[in-house]
Steps between C-alpha positions, in 0.01 A plus 500: 500500500722448802220375724418218257868398483520483879178299525618266225835446674328409827246269338775330302645377830165346591507272194752260652277459807170444315319205349477452123156661497638789704767555235232508229312758710812717512535472120142616452562786741815618321403453135124545486455759772811702580635517144160579346435761766839660446516490120137532394257617765700801617521635144132442424394675821750784457227729360236386744423835662622740231265349238202466731275766343156617615256719303486777758693813589400491867818537711580188699235284335743305283736423790212387721362274226841347440540430872158334503574289192849394614542512880846350445691453177489148355880495479543597865232250600686218321827618648351472851355160408838361393672638810227355722508148354882496494525596869400154639763343272766737632398430860536129433847564355592682821386200704706263283814712534446513877471120518817453293688746722387324820597155371844619390552664838400182684733296279795732572441502873442128545777252580297203378314398190176686442201393295399794283125521516445722197828502302576193287846370406469670161451835672135526394226581746253230598152652530367335815418582860501873567604574143206301366261691724662826395471403132132409536427825685669704228290318238180576691602865528568518125164343419314739730680805358441394139127457565488831687664695217291334227179586684634848578576565133148396404344727762717798404491488120337183373689295243460725196495870415232687305569777252268741681465562871200694634572716805250685719726584792528849650618756381377385157184704422323211321568157353841519341636263237867413544704306246793265554797451272566155350233316704519183286877467536476560872222243533718239327781559751252492788379158388857380446599599853180343634574170325859509633366556852256209462780274371715596800207430732442161336870410532495585871193282551659212306821537701305489826322185385832351385664558839202348679518196270876457549470526879229234502702270273811548714302416813369186331853406392641536851225279642548236229703192609659456158768717341342744255580835350233766453594853393833484677363333815655166586435237760695190589522269797736739678411626842393867528845594633678317217259641245569857613874443488483458122491880475782552748802702391799528731642833603860495394772583748567825318146617568490409869560758763844468651521525875 
């Protein structure tokens, strides 16, 4: 599917600007959610409406009962869920690309050395300042959306399907028994997708805790009088100006604006 390829290409760019836990989250998203949804769930739910049979000949009754049993298809619901939880990640990627563009523009236009605030000498992005706040906000948005969709799935369908569905909705003349196709197989996939969603939610919570821990350790390191290294944070006896100049990279003459 072309839409999955596009989403995968965009999320692949986010990997280089994520933490290790964020990269694991992307792996879970690709392998255990997108691939299973594309290769398994769509085929299992292909006969969802055609094999939904009710023991009545009343015109319109079967369609009404199907609409009551499945307000939205499971596959479409999961598709919306994946798009929703991937959106904060894509917005964060847009913020990162904007920061990189601004720093490169400042470096080209300046006639003196500049201290890159977010871009390291290796070219990697340092998640701090505005980027750290943006990263935390995107994690909070992912957590909220995951919880919202898990609760929404429970309210719409529950977490398993029964073989028989009893419908009393108009225009059915009486209680009508409707039967689903492959309810056990569908229930297995429902539980698999639910577990994958819970794992993704847990990874987001762990990543949020990890960032909070790293920020606290970095703050402790900076306040420490001795030279220590904690998760990439260092502190020596240098003054704040000298300490910040460690990350400085000069703009070469070829990149400066000529007058």
